[in-house]
Structure formats: structure tokens, C-alpha cells
C-alpha positions in Angstrom: -132.3 -127.8 32.7 -129.4 -126.3 30.7 -130.7 -127.9 27.5 -134.0 -126.1 27.9 -132.3 -122.7 28.5 -130.1 -123.3 25.4 -133.2 -124.1 23.4 -135.0 -120.9 24.6 -132.0 -118.8 23.7 -131.7 -120.5 20.3 -135.3 -119.8 19.6 -135.0 -116.2 20.6 -132.1 -115.6 18.3 -133.7 -117.4 15.4 -137.0 -115.5 16.0 -135.2 -112.2 16.1 -133.3 -113.0 12.9 -136.5 -114.0 11.1 -138.2 -110.8 12.3 -135.5 -108.7 10.8 -136.3 -110.1 7.4 -139.0 -107.5 7.3 -136.3 -104.9 7.0 -135.1 -106.5 3.8 -138.7 -106.4 2.5 -138.9 -102.7 3.3 -135.6 -102.0 1.5 -136.8 -103.9 -1.6 -140.2 -102.1 -1.4 -138.6 -98.6 -1.3 -136.4 -99.5 -4.3 -139.4 -100.6 -6.3 -141.4 -97.5 -5.3 -138.7 -95.1 -6.5 -138.0 -97.1 -9.6 -141.7 -96.8 -10.6 -141.8 -93.1 -9.6 -138.8 -92.4 -11.8 -140.3 -94.2 -14.7 -143.6 -92.4 -14.3 -141.9 -89.0 -14.1 -139.9 -89.9 -17.3 -143.1 -90.8 -19.1 -145.1 -87.8 -17.9 -143.0 -84.9 -16.5 -146.1 -82.8 -16.0 -147.3 -85.0 -13.2 -144.0 -84.9 -11.3 -145.4 -83.2 -8.2 -148.2 -85.7 -7.6 -146.0 -88.7 -8.4 -143.3 -87.5 -6.0 -145.9 -87.0 -3.2 -147.3 -90.5 -3.6 -143.8 -92.0 -3.8 -142.7 -90.3 -0.6 -145.9 -91.5 1.1 -145.3 -95.0 -0.1 -141.6 -94.8 1.1 -142.7 -93.6 4.5 -145.1 -96.5 4.9 -142.6 -99.1 3.7 -139.9 -97.7 6.1 -142.4 -97.8 8.9 -142.8 -101.6 8.3 -139.1 -102.0 8.4 -138.8 -100.1 11.7 -141.7 -102.2 13.0 -139.8 -105.4 12.1 -136.7 -104.0 13.9 -138.7 -103.2 17.1 -140.2 -106.7 17.1 -136.7 -108.2 16.8 -135.5 -106.0 19.8 -138.6 -107.0 21.8 -137.9 -110.7 21.2 -134.3 -110.3 22.3 -134.8 -108.2 25.4 -138.3 -108.7 26.6 -139.0 -112.4 26.2 -137.8 -114.1 29.4 -135.5 -117.1 29.5 
């Protein structure tokens, strides 16, 4: 019986850890978005306003995915029963 409980706990912790990898992807995505935005502004300064708007929209969507991964990890830890 104890071995089964230990396996469930182990699975929960591994699952939560893997779910948080989405946060890493969001951080990398935001870095790529702003890198591309800075390059675009440097090449065409007249389009700075529209580039900045799209970059902020992309950043918000990428950060939302990171927060969603965090919420899934918390749900795995605290909602899934032993």
C-alpha cells in the first residue's frame, strides 16, 4: 500500500515539474519576440509603433502560456488526490 502512495506522489511531482517546462518555453518565446522587434525597429524606425504593438501582443500571449503552465502544475500538486 505504501509503495502505491509513494508512486502516486512521485508521479505528481514529476508531472508538476514537466508542466513547468512551459514557463521556460514562454521565457524563450518572449526573448525571441523582443529580439525580432528590436531588429525590425532598427531596420525600419518609421514602423516602430506598429512593431511595438505586435510585440507587446505576442509577449502577452506567450506570458499567458507560461502562466497556464504554472496553473496546471499547481493543479497537479494540490487537486490530484493521493
